[in-house]
C-alpha positions as CSV (number, residue, x, y, z in Angstrom):
1,X,0.1,-0.2,0.1
2,X,1.4,3.8,-1.2
3,X,1.8,5.4,2.1
4,X,1.7,8.8,0.6
5,X,0.4,11.3,2.5
6,X,-1.8,9.0,4.4
7,X,-3.6,10.2,7.0
8,X,-6.5,7.4,7.7
9,X,-6.5,3.4,7.0
10,X,-10.3,1.7,7.5
11,X,-9.6,-2.1,8.3
12,X,-12.6,-4.9,7.9
13,X,-12.9,-8.1,7.4
14,X,-15.9,-7.3,5.0
15,X,-15.4,-4.2,2.7
16,X,-18.2,-4.2,-0.2
17,X,-15.5,-3.2,-3.3
18,X,-16.2,-2.7,-7.3
19,X,-14.7,-6.4,-7.1
20,X,-16.8,-7.6,-4.8
21,X,-17.1,-7.9,-1.0
22,X,-13.2,-9.1,0.6
23,X,-11.4,-8.6,4.0
24,X,-9.2,-5.4,3.2
25,X,-7.8,-2.0,3.9
26,X,-8.5,1.5,3.0
27,X,-6.2,3.8,2.3
28,X,-7.5,7.6,2.9
29,X,-5.6,11.3,2.0
30,X,-6.9,14.6,1.6
31,X,-10.2,13.4,1.4
32,X,-9.9,10.8,-0.8
33,X,-9.2,6.6,-1.3
34,X,-5.7,6.4,-2.4
35,X,-6.0,2.9,-2.3
36,X,-7.7,-0.3,-0.9
37,X,-5.0,-3.1,0.1
38,X,-4.7,-6.2,1.6
39,X,-6.5,-6.6,5.3
40,X,-3.0,-7.4,6.4
41,X,-1.5,-4.3,4.9
42,X,0.8,-2.4,6.7
43,X,-0.3,0.6,8.3
44,X,1.8,3.8,7.2
45,X,3.9,5.8,9.5
46,X,1.5,8.4,11.1
47,X,-1.8,7.2,9.9
48,X,-4.6,6.5,12.0
49,X,-6.1,2.9,12.0
50,X,-10.0,2.4,12.1
51,X,-10.3,-1.2,12.5
52,X,-14.1,-2.4,12.1
53,X,-13.4,-5.8,12.9
54,X,-16.7,-7.5,11.1
55,X,-18.5,-4.6,10.6
56,X,-19.3,-3.9,6.7
57,X,-17.8,-1.0,5.1
58,X,-20.2,0.3,2.1
59,X,-19.6,3.1,0.2
60,X,-21.4,6.3,1.5
61,X,-25.2,5.9,-0.4
62,X,-26.6,8.2,-3.0
63,X,-30.1,9.6,-2.8
64,X,-30.9,11.0,-5.8
65,X,-34.6,11.2,-4.6
66,X,-35.2,14.2,-1.4
67,X,-38.2,16.6,-1.4
68,X,-35.8,18.8,1.1
69,X,-38.7,21.8,1.0
70,X,-35.9,24.6,2.1
71,X,-36.8,27.4,1.9
72,X,-40.6,28.1,2.5
73,X,-42.1,24.7,3.9
74,X,-38.9,24.4,6.7
75,X,-42.0,23.3,9.1
76,X,-41.9,19.7,6.7
77,X,-38.3,19.2,6.7
78,X,-35.1,21.7,6.1
79,X,-31.6,20.8,5.0
80,X,-30.4,20.7,8.8
81,X,-32.8,17.9,9.7
82,X,-32.8,16.1,6.0
83,X,-28.7,16.0,6.3
84,X,-28.4,14.3,9.8
85,X,-31.0,12.2,8.8
86,X,-29.5,10.9,5.8
87,X,-26.0,10.9,7.5
88,X,-27.4,9.0,10.4
89,X,-28.9,6.5,7.6
90,X,-25.5,5.7,6.1
91,X,-26.3,8.3,3.2
92,X,-23.3,11.0,2.2
93,X,-24.7,12.4,-0.9
94,X,-28.1,14.1,-1.4
95,X,-29.9,15.6,-4.5
96,X,-32.8,17.6,-3.6
97,X,-35.8,18.0,-5.9
98,X,-36.9,21.6,-7.1
99,X,-40.0,21.2,-5.4
100,X,-41.8,21.4,-2.5
101,X,-39.8,24.5,-1.4
102,X,-40.8,28.1,-1.6
103,X,-39.5,29.1,-4.8
104,X,-39.4,26.3,-6.8
105,X,-35.8,25.5,-8.3
106,X,-37.1,26.9,-11.6
107,X,-34.7,29.9,-12.2
108,X,-31.1,30.3,-11.5
109,X,-32.2,33.3,-8.9
110,X,-33.8,30.4,-7.1
111,X,-31.5,27.8,-7.7
112,X,-29.3,30.7,-5.8
113,X,-31.6,30.9,-2.9
114,X,-31.9,27.2,-2.1
115,X,-27.7,27.2,-2.0
116,X,-27.7,30.1,0.2
117,X,-29.9,28.6,2.8
118,X,-28.1,24.8,2.3
119,X,-24.7,26.3,2.4
120,X,-24.0,25.8,6.2
121,X,-26.7,23.5,7.0
122,X,-25.5,21.0,5.3
123,X,-24.3,17.5,7.2
124,X,-23.3,15.6,3.9
125,X,-22.6,16.6,0.0
126,X,-26.0,18.1,-1.5
127,X,-26.8,18.7,-5.0
128,X,-29.6,20.0,-7.0
129,X,-31.9,19.2,-9.6
130,X,-33.7,21.7,-11.6
131,X,-37.5,22.1,-12.2
132,X,-39.3,22.2,-16.1
133,X,-42.4,23.8,-16.0
134,X,-44.7,25.1,-18.5
135,X,-43.5,28.7,-18.3
136,X,-39.4,27.7,-17.7
137,X,-38.4,26.4,-21.2
138,X,-36.1,29.9,-21.1
139,X,-34.4,29.2,-17.8
140,X,-33.5,25.5,-18.8
141,X,-30.0,25.8,-20.5
142,X,-29.1,28.8,-17.8
143,X,-30.0,26.0,-14.7
144,X,-27.8,23.6,-16.6
145,X,-24.6,26.1,-16.9
146,X,-25.6,26.8,-13.3
147,X,-24.6,23.5,-12.3
148,X,-28.0,21.4,-11.6
149,X,-28.0,17.5,-12.4
150,X,-30.9,17.8,-14.7
151,X,-34.5,18.4,-14.8
152,X,-37.9,17.2,-13.2
153,X,-41.4,17.2,-14.5
154,X,-44.7,16.2,-13.8
155,X,-46.9,14.5,-16.1
156,X,-50.0,15.2,-13.4
157,X,-50.5,17.8,-10.9
158,X,-47.8,18.0,-8.8
159,X,-49.9,19.0,-5.2
160,X,-48.7,22.3,-5.3
161,X,-49.4,25.3,-8.1
162,X,-45.9,26.5,-8.0
163,X,-45.3,23.3,-9.9
164,X,-47.3,22.7,-13.1
165,X,-47.1,19.9,-15.3
166,X,-46.6,19.3,-18.4
167,X,-48.7,18.5,-21.0
168,X,-47.6,16.0,-23.9
169,X,-46.2,19.3,-26.3
170,X,-44.8,20.9,-23.2
171,X,-43.2,17.7,-22.4
172,X,-41.8,17.4,-26.4
173,X,-40.5,21.0,-25.8
174,X,-38.6,20.9,-22.8
175,X,-37.4,17.5,-23.4
176,X,-35.7,18.6,-26.8
177,X,-34.4,21.9,-25.0
178,X,-32.8,19.4,-22.3
179,X,-31.5,17.4,-24.7
180,X,-30.1,20.3,-27.2
181,X,-27.7,20.7,-24.5
182,X,-27.0,17.0,-23.1
183,X,-29.1,17.0,-20.0
184,X,-31.0,14.6,-18.5
185,X,-35.1,14.8,-17.5
186,X,-36.5,13.3,-14.8
187,X,-39.7,12.4,-14.8
188,X,-43.2,12.1,-12.2
189,X,-44.7,9.6,-14.6
190,X,-49.0,8.9,-13.9
191,X,-51.1,10.1,-17.2
192,X,-53.7,12.9,-15.9
193,X,-56.4,10.9,-18.1
194,X,-56.4,7.9,-16.7
195,X,-56.1,9.3,-13.3
196,X,-59.0,11.5,-13.6
197,X,-60.9,8.4,-15.2
198,X,-60.3,6.6,-12.2
199,X,-62.7,5.9,-9.3
200,X,-62.5,8.8,-7.1
201,X,-63.5,7.9,-3.4
202,X,-62.7,10.1,-0.4
203,X,-62.3,8.0,3.1
204,X,-60.1,6.1,5.3
205,X,-59.9,2.7,3.1
206,X,-56.8,2.0,1.4
207,X,-58.3,-0.1,-1.2
208,X,-60.1,3.5,-2.4
209,X,-57.0,5.4,-3.0
210,X,-55.3,2.2,-5.0
211,X,-58.0,2.2,-7.2
212,X,-57.9,6.1,-7.7
213,X,-54.4,5.3,-8.8
214,X,-54.5,2.6,-11.4
215,X,-51.8,1.4,-12.8
216,X,-52.7,1.8,-16.0
217,X,-52.0,6.0,-15.6
218,X,-48.2,4.2,-15.0
219,X,-48.0,2.0,-17.7
220,X,-49.6,5.1,-20.5
221,X,-47.0,8.2,-18.9
222,X,-43.9,5.6,-19.6
223,X,-45.3,5.1,-23.1
224,X,-45.5,8.1,-23.8
225,X,-42.4,9.2,-22.3
226,X,-40.3,6.5,-24.2
227,X,-41.8,7.5,-27.6
228,X,-41.0,11.1,-26.8
229,X,-37.1,10.2,-26.0
230,X,-36.9,7.9,-29.0
231,X,-38.0,10.4,-31.4
232,X,-35.7,12.8,-29.9
233,X,-32.7,10.8,-28.7
234,X,-33.1,12.0,-25.3
235,X,-31.9,10.6,-21.9
236,X,-35.1,10.4,-19.5
237,X,-35.1,8.6,-15.6
238,X,-38.6,7.0,-14.7
239,X,-39.0,8.2,-11.3
240,X,-40.3,6.3,-8.5
241,X,-41.7,3.2,-10.8
242,X,-44.5,1.5,-9.1
243,X,-46.5,-0.4,-11.0
244,X,-44.5,-4.1,-12.8
245,X,-46.5,-4.0,-15.5
246,X,-44.1,-1.5,-17.3
247,X,-41.2,-3.5,-16.8
248,X,-41.9,-4.9,-20.0
249,X,-41.7,-1.6,-22.0
250,X,-38.8,-0.1,-20.2
251,X,-36.8,-3.3,-21.0
252,X,-37.6,-3.1,-24.6
253,X,-37.1,0.1,-24.9
254,X,-33.5,-0.5,-23.3
255,X,-32.7,-3.1,-25.9
256,X,-33.8,-1.0,-28.7
257,X,-30.8,2.0,-27.6
258,X,-33.4,3.6,-26.3
259,X,-31.6,6.1,-23.4
260,X,-34.4,5.6,-20.2
261,X,-32.9,4.6,-16.7
262,X,-35.7,3.9,-13.8
263,X,-35.6,3.9,-10.2
264,X,-38.1,2.6,-7.4
265,X,-38.0,3.2,-3.8
266,X,-38.0,1.7,-0.7
267,X,-41.3,1.5,0.5
268,X,-42.9,0.0,-3.0
269,X,-40.1,-2.9,-2.4
270,X,-41.0,-3.6,0.7
271,X,-44.1,-2.7,2.3
272,X,-47.1,-3.7,0.5
273,X,-51.1,-2.6,-0.1
274,X,-52.5,-5.9,1.6
275,X,-51.0,-4.7,4.9
276,X,-51.9,-0.8,4.8
277,X,-54.3,-0.2,7.6
278,X,-57.5,1.4,6.4
279,X,-56.5,5.5,7.7
280,X,-52.8,5.0,8.3
281,X,-52.3,7.7,5.5
282,X,-48.6,7.8,6.3
283,X,-48.2,5.0,3.8
284,X,-49.7,7.7,1.6
285,X,-47.7,8.3,-1.8
286,X,-48.2,8.6,-5.4
287,X,-47.8,6.5,-7.5
288,X,-48.9,4.3,-4.4
289,X,-47.8,0.9,-2.9
290,X,-48.9,-1.7,-4.5
291,X,-50.1,-5.3,-4.1
292,X,-47.4,-8.1,-3.3
293,X,-47.3,-9.8,-6.1
294,X,-46.4,-6.4,-8.5
295,X,-43.7,-5.8,-5.7
296,X,-42.6,-9.6,-6.7
297,X,-42.0,-8.2,-10.2
298,X,-40.8,-4.7,-9.1
299,X,-37.6,-7.1,-7.3
300,X,-37.2,-9.5,-10.5
301,X,-36.6,-6.3,-12.2
302,X,-34.1,-5.4,-10.3
303,X,-32.7,-8.4,-10.1
304,X,-32.0,-8.2,-14.1
305,X,-31.2,-4.9,-14.1
306,X,-34.3,-2.8,-15.9
307,X,-34.6,-0.9,-12.7
308,X,-31.0,0.3,-12.0
309,X,-31.5,2.3,-8.5
310,X,-33.2,2.7,-5.4
311,X,-33.8,5.7,-4.1
312,X,-36.3,7.1,-1.3
313,X,-38.3,9.9,-2.6
314,X,-38.4,10.9,0.7
315,X,-41.5,13.5,1.4
316,X,-42.2,14.5,4.3
317,X,-44.7,17.0,5.6
318,X,-46.2,18.0,9.1
319,X,-48.5,15.2,11.1
320,X,-51.4,17.2,10.5
321,X,-51.5,17.1,7.1
322,X,-51.7,13.3,7.6
323,X,-55.3,13.1,7.9
324,X,-56.9,10.1,8.1
325,X,-58.7,10.8,4.5
326,X,-56.2,8.8,2.1
327,X,-58.0,11.4,-0.7
328,X,-57.3,14.5,1.0
329,X,-54.1,13.9,2.8
330,X,-50.7,14.8,1.8
331,X,-49.1,11.9,-0.2
332,X,-45.2,11.0,0.7
333,X,-43.6,8.6,2.7
334,X,-40.8,10.0,5.2
335,X,-37.8,6.8,5.1
336,X,-34.5,9.4,4.4
337,X,-32.8,7.4,7.9
338,X,-34.3,4.0,7.2
339,X,-33.9,3.3,3.7
340,X,-30.8,0.9,4.0
341,X,-32.1,-1.2,6.7
342,X,-35.3,-1.9,4.7
343,X,-33.9,-2.9,1.3
344,X,-31.6,-4.9,3.4
345,X,-34.4,-6.8,4.9
346,X,-35.8,-7.5,2.4
347,X,-33.0,-8.3,-0.1
348,X,-31.6,-10.7,2.3
349,X,-34.7,-12.7,2.7
350,X,-35.1,-12.6,-1.0
351,X,-31.4,-14.1,-1.6
352,X,-29.5,-10.8,-2.6
353,X,-26.1,-9.6,-1.0
354,X,-25.3,-6.7,0.1
355,X,-23.1,-6.1,-3.4
356,X,-26.4,-5.7,-4.6
357,X,-27.7,-3.1,-2.3
358,X,-24.5,-0.9,-3.0
359,X,-25.6,-1.2,-6.7
360,X,-28.9,0.0,-6.3
361,X,-28.2,2.7,-3.7
362,X,-24.6,4.2,-4.1
363,X,-23.2,2.8,-7.8
364,X,-26.1,3.5,-9.9
365,X,-27.4,6.4,-7.9
366,X,-24.2,7.7,-8.9
367,X,-23.7,6.9,-12.3
368,X,-27.5,8.5,-12.5
369,X,-26.4,12.0,-11.8
370,X,-22.8,12.1,-12.9
371,X,-20.9,11.8,-9.5
372,X,-18.0,10.4,-10.8
373,X,-16.1,10.9,-7.1
374,X,-19.0,8.6,-5.6
375,X,-20.9,5.4,-5.6
376,X,-17.9,2.9,-4.9
377,X,-14.9,2.0,-2.2
378,X,-11.8,2.2,-4.9
379,X,-9.0,4.5,-5.1
380,X,-9.5,8.0,-6.7
381,X,-13.0,8.4,-4.8
382,X,-14.3,10.8,-2.1
383,X,-13.2,8.5,1.3
384,X,-17.3,8.7,1.7
385,X,-18.6,5.0,3.7
386,X,-21.2,3.8,5.5
387,X,-20.3,1.0,8.7
388,X,-22.8,-1.5,8.6
389,X,-23.9,-4.3,11.1
390,X,-25.9,-6.3,9.0
391,X,-27.4,-9.0,11.1
392,X,-28.1,-7.0,14.1
393,X,-32.0,-5.9,14.4
394,X,-33.4,-2.7,15.5
395,X,-37.2,-1.8,16.0
396,X,-38.0,1.4,14.6
397,X,-39.4,4.2,17.0
398,X,-40.2,7.4,15.4
399,X,-38.5,9.4,18.2
400,X,-34.9,8.1,17.4
401,X,-35.3,9.5,13.9
402,X,-34.1,12.7,13.1
403,X,-36.6,13.6,10.2
404,X,-38.4,17.0,11.4
405,X,-42.0,15.0,11.9
406,X,-41.4,11.8,12.4
407,X,-44.4,10.1,11.0
408,X,-43.3,6.7,9.2
409,X,-45.0,4.0,7.4
410,X,-41.8,1.9,9.6
411,X,-43.1,2.8,12.8
412,X,-42.4,-1.0,14.8
413,X,-40.8,-2.6,11.9
414,X,-37.9,-4.8,13.0
415,X,-35.3,-4.1,10.7
416,X,-31.8,-5.7,9.5
417,X,-28.5,-3.6,9.6
418,X,-27.5,-1.1,12.2
419,X,-26.0,1.9,11.0
420,X,-22.6,2.2,13.1
421,X,-21.0,5.1,11.5
422,X,-20.5,7.5,8.4
423,X,-17.5,9.0,7.3
424,X,-17.8,12.0,4.5
425,X,-14.2,12.6,3.4
426,X,-12.1,10.5,5.6
427,X,-14.0,12.5,8.6
428,X,-16.6,10.4,10.7
429,X,-20.0,12.6,10.2
430,X,-22.4,9.9,12.0
431,X,-21.2,7.3,15.0
432,X,-24.2,5.3,16.6
433,X,-26.6,8.3,16.6
434,X,-25.1,11.0,17.2
435,X,-23.8,13.8,14.8
436,X,-21.0,15.6,14.3
437,X,-21.1,19.4,12.8
438,X,-22.0,19.8,9.7
439,X,-19.4,19.8,7.1
440,X,-21.2,19.0,3.6
441,X,-20.4,20.6,0.4
442,X,-22.5,21.5,-2.2
443,X,-21.9,19.8,-5.1
444,X,-22.3,20.8,-9.0
445,X,-22.8,18.5,-12.1
446,X,-19.3,17.3,-13.1
447,X,-19.1,19.0,-17.2
């Protein structure tokens, strides 16, 4: 192992690397990984050794789908609380969605406002998506030049009036503009016509809410998105896939060379419609949590590569907005701190490994966003790590979560995987639930 300027060496019998999990030492200098060497490699003079025994060293997770809501709706969440929760959960990089903050990230000035608010509050590294709405085609290139990682749009109402959806003509116009400068369009894909035609029933029954967000709404929207992307040669990403019926369409598009990627979320992969109690609107999100058979198919989509990554879609609100009426309650699930153990609990049951989890929750999201310094334990990358005790369990107590509002669909669940510590550029930022002062940086898209 090279000993040039090495300041820190991490050692474990299990380090998840791009080549697989193995016993190794990881050398760190200047916040970067300088080498991944044999387990018994000599520790350079002057370097500090951290020996984690049999706990697993993972790359810090990358979550590209987080609603921080700061500024403007900081009673829902904020950069201070969101990044603390992320750090406690093994996440070292997040990308903030362009809504539900006020202002939304739809102009360069609005981006500057958000960056200024985040700068002193970020416990982990933070980047920003821009927004594509009907009125801001002229703002897309300036936002791209200012360093946003891509652009989010809705094809059906977003739930907040300051972020309206795009119709098909507007979608094509924005996609053409973004494709023209090599950008990425990320899409909430539910078709408004199918939603309008679905039965709408207020009240506490989850079955009624599920019927109001049919799979056909997702399938039709994704079909149209792929058609536009194919015609325009555009890069597109399907957000929070819930309907497994869309998987064959997506797989065929990938085979045809369409530049489409797909994410799903912990709640779709670990929770099922059959288990949602009536009135339990902490389980409400759009698109919705679907049936167990649908979940099985989503896991198959992960296994065969049709689904690229798993990210949280952390979308919190104040507890008073989670009324028992599924029609009127705010739709969003808080899981930023719990995504890793929730997914690991289900993945291990289905025969997957931590190598798979790292591919889905660190490497693939980093690749999506072009974060070449993130997502893997290998020389040249940032020294971002999560140290996990994968065989230990804990029961989710909402009072122990760092989210500003602690309502969660995972309350009372026993999960595998205790995050012992989280490291950002070679500095320990969380350990056994204790958080250090914020040292996160604001990231811009790599040119």
